[in-house]
C-alpha positions as CSV (number, residue, x, y, z in Angstrom):
1,M,-11.4,-6.4,-52.4
2,D,-13.8,-7.1,-55.7
3,L,-12.4,-9.1,-58.9
4,L,-12.0,-6.1,-60.7
5,S,-9.2,-4.6,-58.4
6,T,-7.6,-8.3,-58.2
7,C,-7.6,-8.1,-61.9
8,K,-5.9,-4.5,-61.7
9,I,-3.2,-5.7,-59.3
10,S,-2.4,-9.0,-61.3
11,K,-2.3,-6.8,-63.9
12,F,0.3,-4.1,-62.3
13,L,2.1,-7.0,-61.0
14,G,2.9,-8.3,-64.5
15,C,1.6,-11.8,-64.4
16,H,-1.0,-14.0,-65.0
17,F,-4.2,-14.7,-62.4
18,G,-3.8,-18.4,-63.0
19,S,-0.2,-18.5,-62.4
20,L,1.0,-20.0,-58.9
21,T,3.5,-16.9,-58.3
22,C,0.6,-14.5,-59.1
23,K,-1.8,-16.6,-56.8
24,C,0.7,-16.2,-54.0
25,V,1.1,-12.7,-54.2
26,V,-2.3,-11.9,-54.6
27,L,-3.0,-14.0,-51.3
28,F,-0.4,-12.0,-49.5
29,A,-1.9,-8.5,-50.8
30,L,-5.2,-9.6,-49.2
31,A,-3.5,-10.8,-46.0
32,L,-1.9,-7.3,-45.7
33,F,-5.3,-5.5,-46.7
34,F,-6.9,-7.4,-43.7
35,R,-4.6,-7.1,-41.3
36,A,-4.2,-3.5,-41.9
37,L,-8.2,-3.2,-41.6
38,L,-8.2,-5.4,-38.1
39,L,-5.2,-3.0,-36.9
40,H,-7.4,0.0,-37.8
41,S,-10.6,-1.1,-36.0
42,S,-8.9,-1.9,-33.0
43,S,-6.6,1.5,-32.9
44,G,-8.3,2.6,-29.3
45,Y,-6.5,-0.6,-27.6
46,V,-3.2,-1.1,-25.9
47,G,-0.9,-2.0,-28.8
48,I,1.3,-5.3,-28.8
49,E,4.6,-5.7,-29.4
50,W,6.7,-9.3,-30.0
51,S,10.1,-9.6,-28.4
52,N,11.9,-12.9,-28.5
53,L,8.4,-14.2,-28.8
54,E,7.4,-12.8,-25.2
55,L,3.9,-11.0,-25.3
56,V,4.4,-7.1,-23.8
57,H,2.2,-4.9,-23.7
58,G,2.8,-1.1,-24.2
59,P,3.3,1.6,-21.6
60,S,-0.2,1.5,-19.8
61,L,0.0,-2.2,-18.5
62,S,-3.2,-4.1,-18.3
63,L,-4.9,-4.3,-14.8
64,N,-6.7,-7.3,-15.6
65,S,-4.4,-9.9,-17.1
66,D,-1.1,-11.1,-16.5
67,E,0.0,-11.5,-19.8
68,G,1.8,-8.0,-19.7
69,I,4.4,-8.7,-16.7
70,R,7.2,-10.5,-18.2
71,R,8.2,-13.3,-15.9
72,D,11.6,-14.0,-17.6
73,K,12.8,-10.5,-16.5
74,F,13.2,-9.5,-13.2
75,L,14.2,-6.4,-11.0
76,E,16.0,-6.6,-7.8
77,V,16.1,-3.9,-5.1
78,P,18.0,-3.0,-1.8
79,Q,17.0,-4.2,1.3
80,I,13.9,-2.8,2.7
81,V,14.3,-0.7,6.0
82,W,12.6,1.7,9.1
83,G,9.1,1.1,10.3
84,L,6.4,-1.2,9.2
85,N,4.5,1.0,7.3
86,N,7.5,2.8,5.7
87,Q,8.4,-0.6,4.3
88,K,5.2,-1.5,2.7
89,I,5.5,1.8,0.8
90,A,8.7,0.8,-0.3
91,V,7.7,-2.4,-1.2
92,A,4.7,-1.1,-3.2
93,R,7.2,1.5,-5.2
94,A,9.3,-1.3,-5.7
95,F,6.5,-3.2,-7.2
96,L,5.3,-0.4,-9.4
97,T,8.9,0.2,-10.6
98,A,9.1,-3.4,-11.8
99,R,5.6,-2.7,-13.4
100,M,6.8,0.3,-15.5
101,L,10.0,-1.7,-16.4
102,N,7.6,-4.8,-17.3
103,R,9.8,-7.1,-15.0
104,T,9.0,-9.1,-12.3
105,L,10.2,-8.2,-8.7
106,L,12.4,-10.6,-7.3
107,M,10.9,-11.2,-3.7
108,P,12.5,-8.1,-1.7
109,S,14.2,-8.6,1.8
110,L,12.5,-6.7,4.5
111,S,13.9,-5.4,8.1
112,A,12.7,-7.2,11.2
113,S,14.3,-4.8,13.5
114,L,14.2,-0.6,13.3
115,F,17.6,1.2,13.2
116,Y,17.7,4.1,11.3
117,K,21.3,4.7,11.1
118,E,23.2,1.4,12.0
119,V,22.5,-0.3,9.1
120,D,25.0,-3.2,9.9
121,R,22.5,-3.9,12.8
122,L,19.4,-4.3,10.5
123,Q,17.8,-7.6,11.0
124,P,16.7,-8.8,7.5
125,I,13.1,-10.9,7.2
126,S,11.9,-12.4,3.9
127,F,8.9,-11.0,2.3
128,D,7.0,-14.3,2.5
129,K,7.6,-14.4,6.5
130,V,5.6,-11.3,7.0
131,F,3.0,-11.3,3.9
132,Q,1.4,-14.4,2.0
133,F,3.3,-14.9,-1.4
134,E,0.7,-17.0,-3.0
135,K,-1.9,-14.7,-2.2
136,F,-0.2,-11.5,-3.0
137,S,0.5,-13.3,-6.4
138,S,-3.3,-14.1,-6.7
139,L,-4.9,-10.6,-5.8
140,C,-2.2,-8.8,-7.8
141,L,-2.6,-11.0,-10.8
142,G,-2.1,-9.0,-14.0
143,F,-1.1,-5.8,-11.9
144,V,2.5,-6.6,-10.6
145,Q,4.3,-9.7,-10.6
146,L,6.1,-11.4,-7.6
147,G,9.1,-13.6,-8.0
148,R,11.5,-16.0,-6.4
149,Y,15.3,-16.2,-6.9
150,S,14.9,-19.8,-7.5
151,D,13.2,-18.6,-10.9
152,L,16.2,-17.1,-12.1
153,K,17.8,-19.0,-15.3
154,N,21.0,-17.1,-15.0
155,Q,21.6,-17.1,-18.6
156,T,22.6,-13.4,-18.5
157,G,24.6,-11.1,-16.1
158,V,23.0,-8.7,-13.7
159,F,22.9,-5.1,-14.9
160,D,23.4,-2.8,-11.8
161,L,21.5,0.8,-12.1
162,Q,22.5,3.3,-10.1
163,K,19.7,5.1,-8.5
164,G,20.6,9.2,-8.5
165,S,20.7,11.4,-5.7
166,G,20.7,14.8,-4.1
167,R,18.5,17.8,-4.9
168,K,19.9,18.0,-8.6
169,W,18.3,14.1,-9.0
170,T,14.7,15.3,-10.0
171,A,11.4,13.4,-10.3
172,D,11.7,14.4,-13.7
173,R,15.3,12.7,-14.4
174,D,14.3,9.9,-12.4
175,L,11.4,8.9,-14.6
176,E,13.5,9.6,-17.7
177,Q,16.4,7.1,-16.2
178,L,13.3,4.3,-15.9
179,R,12.1,5.1,-19.4
180,Q,15.3,4.8,-21.0
181,Y,16.3,1.1,-19.0
182,S,12.8,-0.2,-19.9
183,S,14.1,-0.8,-23.5
184,G,17.4,-0.8,-25.2
185,P,20.4,-2.9,-23.9
186,A,19.8,-2.7,-20.3
187,D,16.7,-4.6,-21.0
188,D,18.7,-7.7,-22.6
189,Y,19.7,-8.7,-19.1
190,E,17.5,-11.4,-17.1
191,V,18.2,-9.0,-13.9
192,I,18.3,-5.5,-13.6
193,R,19.5,-4.5,-10.1
194,I,18.9,-1.2,-8.6
195,V,21.6,0.2,-6.7
196,G,21.4,3.1,-3.7
197,K,19.0,4.4,-1.7
198,N,16.1,2.2,0.1
199,P,12.8,2.5,-2.2
200,F,11.0,4.5,0.4
201,L,13.8,7.7,-0.4
202,W,12.8,7.0,-4.2
203,H,11.1,9.6,-6.4
204,D,7.1,8.9,-6.5
205,H,5.9,8.4,-10.1
206,W,2.3,7.0,-9.1
207,P,-1.1,7.9,-8.2
208,V,-2.5,6.7,-4.5
209,K,-4.9,4.4,-6.0
210,D,-1.9,2.3,-7.7
211,Y,-0.2,2.1,-4.3
212,A,-3.6,1.0,-2.5
213,R,-4.0,-1.8,-5.2
214,V,-0.7,-3.1,-4.0
215,F,-1.4,-2.6,-0.3
216,E,-4.5,-4.9,-0.8
217,C,-2.6,-7.6,-2.0
218,L,-0.1,-7.5,0.9
219,V,-2.0,-9.8,3.2
220,L,-0.5,-11.1,6.4
221,V,0.7,-14.5,7.3
222,D,-1.4,-16.7,9.3
223,E,1.0,-16.5,12.2
224,I,0.5,-13.0,12.6
225,T,-3.0,-12.6,11.9
226,K,-3.8,-15.3,14.6
227,E,-1.4,-13.2,17.0
228,A,-4.1,-10.3,16.5
229,D,-6.8,-12.5,16.8
230,K,-5.7,-13.2,20.5
231,V,-5.2,-9.3,21.3
232,V,-8.8,-8.4,19.3
233,S,-10.8,-11.0,21.0
234,K,-9.2,-10.1,24.4
235,I,-10.3,-6.6,23.8
236,R,-13.5,-7.7,23.3
237,E,-14.0,-9.8,26.1
238,T,-12.5,-7.1,28.2
239,G,-15.3,-4.6,27.0
240,R,-18.0,-7.3,27.4
241,E,-16.8,-8.0,31.0
242,L,-17.0,-3.9,31.8
243,R,-20.7,-3.9,29.9
244,S,-21.6,-7.0,32.2
245,K,-20.6,-5.1,35.5
246,T,-22.4,-1.9,34.7
247,G,-25.6,-4.2,33.2
248,S,-25.8,-4.4,29.9
249,A,-29.6,-4.1,29.8
250,Q,-29.5,-0.5,31.2
251,N,-27.1,0.8,28.5
252,G,-28.9,-1.0,25.9
253,F,-26.3,-3.8,25.1
254,D,-26.9,-7.1,23.9
255,A,-24.6,-9.4,25.7
256,E,-24.3,-11.8,22.5
257,E,-23.5,-9.1,19.8
258,S,-19.9,-8.2,19.1
259,V,-18.2,-5.5,21.4
260,P,-17.1,-2.4,19.8
261,Y,-13.8,-0.9,21.0
262,V,-11.7,2.3,20.0
263,A,-8.3,2.4,19.0
264,V,-6.2,5.1,19.5
265,H,-2.8,5.6,17.8
266,M,-1.0,7.8,20.5
267,R,2.0,9.6,19.3
268,I,3.6,11.3,22.5
269,E,6.6,9.8,22.9
270,I,9.8,12.1,23.5
271,D,11.4,11.7,19.9
272,W,8.1,12.1,18.0
273,M,7.3,15.2,19.7
274,I,10.8,16.8,19.0
275,H,10.1,15.6,15.3
276,C,7.0,17.0,15.0
277,K,7.8,20.0,16.7
278,K,10.6,20.8,14.2
279,L,8.2,19.7,11.4
280,E,5.8,22.3,12.1
281,Q,8.3,24.9,12.4
282,R,9.7,24.0,8.9
283,L,5.9,23.9,7.8
284,K,4.4,26.6,9.7
285,V,1.4,24.5,10.7
286,N,0.0,24.2,14.3
287,Q,-1.7,21.0,13.7
288,I,0.8,18.2,13.7
289,C,1.6,17.7,17.6
290,S,-0.8,16.8,20.0
291,S,-0.3,16.6,23.7
292,K,-1.9,14.0,26.0
293,Q,-4.4,16.0,27.0
294,E,-5.3,17.3,23.9
295,I,-5.8,13.7,22.3
296,L,-7.9,12.3,25.5
297,K,-10.4,15.5,25.4
298,R,-10.9,15.2,21.6
299,V,-11.3,11.6,21.5
300,G,-13.7,12.1,24.5
301,N,-15.9,14.2,22.2
302,I,-16.5,11.9,19.6
303,K,-20.3,11.6,19.1
304,G,-21.9,8.1,19.5
305,L,-19.6,6.7,21.7
306,K,-21.4,4.5,24.3
307,S,-20.6,3.9,27.8
308,P,-18.2,1.7,28.8
309,T,-16.2,1.4,25.6
310,V,-12.6,0.0,25.8
311,V,-9.9,2.2,24.4
312,Y,-7.1,0.4,23.1
313,L,-3.9,2.5,23.4
314,A,-1.5,1.7,20.4
315,V,1.5,3.2,22.0
316,A,5.6,3.0,21.7
317,D,6.9,0.7,24.0
318,S,8.9,3.2,25.7
319,L,5.2,4.7,27.1
320,L,3.8,0.9,28.9
321,N,5.8,2.1,31.9
322,D,3.9,5.6,32.0
323,S,0.7,5.4,33.6
324,S,-0.4,8.6,33.2
325,I,-1.6,7.7,29.5
326,L,-4.5,5.9,31.6
327,S,-5.5,8.5,33.4
328,G,-7.6,11.5,32.8
329,W,-10.1,9.8,30.0
330,K,-13.8,10.6,30.2
331,K,-15.8,8.8,32.3
332,G,-17.3,5.5,30.2
333,L,-14.0,5.4,28.0
334,V,-12.0,2.8,29.9
335,P,-8.2,2.9,28.4
336,F,-6.0,-0.4,27.7
337,E,-2.5,-0.6,26.3
338,K,-0.8,-4.2,25.8
339,K,0.6,-4.3,29.1
340,K,-2.7,-3.4,31.4
341,L,-4.7,-5.9,28.6
342,G,-2.2,-8.6,29.5
343,V,-1.3,-9.3,25.9
344,D,2.1,-7.7,26.2
345,G,3.9,-11.4,26.3
346,I,2.2,-11.9,22.6
347,Y,4.4,-9.0,21.3
348,K,7.5,-9.7,23.2
349,K,8.1,-13.0,21.3
350,H,8.3,-11.2,18.3
351,P,10.7,-8.7,16.6
352,Y,9.9,-4.9,15.9
353,L,8.3,-5.5,12.9
354,I,6.1,-8.2,13.7
355,Q,4.9,-6.4,16.7
356,S,4.1,-3.3,14.6
357,A,2.2,-5.6,11.8
358,I,-0.1,-6.9,15.1
359,D,-0.9,-3.5,16.3
360,Y,-1.7,-2.3,12.8
361,E,-4.2,-5.3,12.2
362,V,-5.7,-4.5,15.7
363,C,-6.3,-0.7,14.7
364,L,-7.8,-1.7,11.4
365,R,-10.3,-4.1,12.8
366,A,-11.6,-1.2,15.3
367,D,-14.9,0.0,15.3
368,V,-13.6,3.8,15.4
369,F,-10.1,4.5,14.6
370,V,-8.1,7.7,15.9
371,G,-4.8,8.8,14.5
372,N,-2.6,11.5,13.7
373,S,-2.4,12.5,10.2
374,F,1.4,13.0,9.9
375,S,1.9,9.3,10.8
376,T,2.1,7.1,8.2
377,F,1.0,4.3,10.5
378,S,-2.5,6.0,10.9
379,S,-2.2,7.2,7.3
380,L,-2.1,3.8,5.8
381,I,-4.9,2.3,8.3
382,V,-7.0,5.3,7.1
383,L,-6.5,4.3,3.6
384,E,-7.3,0.8,4.3
385,R,-10.4,1.5,5.9
386,T,-11.4,4.0,3.1
387,Q,-11.0,1.4,0.9
388,K,-13.2,-0.9,3.0
389,I,-15.8,2.0,3.2
390,S,-15.9,2.7,-0.5
391,R,-16.3,-0.7,-1.4
392,M,-19.9,-0.4,0.3
393,G,-20.5,2.5,-2.3
394,I,-20.0,5.3,0.2
395,T,-17.5,7.9,-1.2
396,S,-17.3,10.2,1.4
397,S,-17.7,9.4,5.1
398,C,-17.6,13.1,6.0
399,D,-21.0,14.2,6.8
400,I,-22.7,10.7,7.4
401,D,-22.1,8.0,10.1
402,V,-20.4,5.0,8.6
403,R,-19.7,1.4,10.0
404,W,-15.9,2.4,10.5
405,P,-15.2,5.7,11.1
406,S,-11.7,7.1,11.4
407,Y,-10.6,10.4,12.9
408,S,-7.4,12.3,13.2
409,Y,-7.0,14.1,16.6
410,N,-4.4,16.3,15.7
411,I,-6.9,18.4,13.9
412,L,-9.6,20.1,15.6
413,G,-13.4,18.9,14.2
414,E,-16.8,19.1,15.1
415,S,-18.0,20.0,18.7
416,N,-14.4,19.8,20.0
417,G,-13.7,16.1,18.8
418,P,-11.3,14.9,16.5
419,Q,-11.6,15.6,12.7
420,K,-13.1,12.9,10.5
421,W,-10.8,11.4,8.1
422,M,-10.7,9.8,4.8
423,A,-8.0,9.1,2.5
424,N,-7.9,10.6,-1.1
425,V,-7.8,7.7,-3.2
426,S,-7.8,10.2,-6.3
427,D,-4.5,11.9,-5.2
428,S,-2.2,12.0,-7.9
429,S,0.8,11.3,-5.4
430,L,1.5,9.5,-2.2
431,Q,3.4,12.3,-0.7
432,A,0.4,13.5,1.9
433,I,0.1,9.5,3.1
434,S,4.3,9.2,3.3
435,Y,4.8,12.2,4.6
436,G,1.6,13.6,6.5
437,S,-0.8,16.4,5.7
438,N,-3.5,18.3,7.7
439,D,-5.7,18.1,4.4
440,I,-7.8,15.0,4.8
441,S,-10.6,15.1,2.8
442,C,-13.0,15.7,5.4
């Protein structure tokens, strides 16, 4: 803005440039001009709003800074129930809902026991008894925010948000409800409490990569990790003993190197077989259920497995007394479940949720993992293993040999073995992982 323009402004305003009033007006006009210039030059970035002196980003919250997640506004969700991995999905969905509302999620209550219908028999367990609170906050800083009930100032009441249900409650209606309550009168409340269904049953509005980001922050507490360490150590020790008996030299094994093992998430219990048969009928597919014989045959046809190799069977407790699951394996593959391995005592002292978390960690660390693509447990393990491979710069393991391969035994692959399996992290919905799929990227 040059002197001529300034003079024109002063003349237009009807004041003398030397007067104090006119100087103030001109300075104000200059400030508006430069403000407009700065806003125009940064129009490609996320807009910033100010509300009660709290910094708030627009709809696309920053992934690299925690400034966008308000620490004085909270979301409370119902107790999270069912199996370990259904609970992990529910936790992630609760966090992503809180993120959408630009709120901190109050530490949710998980369920240590497994009851599908007897809600009054659910055994609650605090989030920080399973996952590391501080580690989560550090890893997910700027993406989602976790808070404690002690953070509440109780300056306002609690706003109850009733989740819709039934067929008429569509994903679009659910999304519109969330957008409605992300502003307006409800946003003035310190706490929005969602009432109704378990978060696993809420509609899904987020891509797989957002869920994966939250899952990476869910680090088990040291007490659980140490229990998994004991099981993995026992598996590798058993493998080392097997190889020493057969002669490591003749098989090309180095006695000092880490002994690899295969983990198989074996779903053949009666309730699963009933469920998967019904699912096959409803979806009109035949790639969900696998018999014990089919699993044994396909795992035995995986290329590159050296003899002898320990095969750890992650099975339901109802199968621990079924000796048939340990017979019929290909020569060189030596199966063990927790009872035969001698580690069942580690599991028995913990509730169901912790037992599942130990088995999850054991399967996750396996050199080779084989599971069922319609199992949430298997699907989340493969998602995490896919992320691990991706960090090494590998975008697809379908046609190459990788360090931590995963397979789906319910889908036939090459050489009559199980199909190689990578999670589709670019998928727009977690549907395939939540409820299973025979489309497994490879």
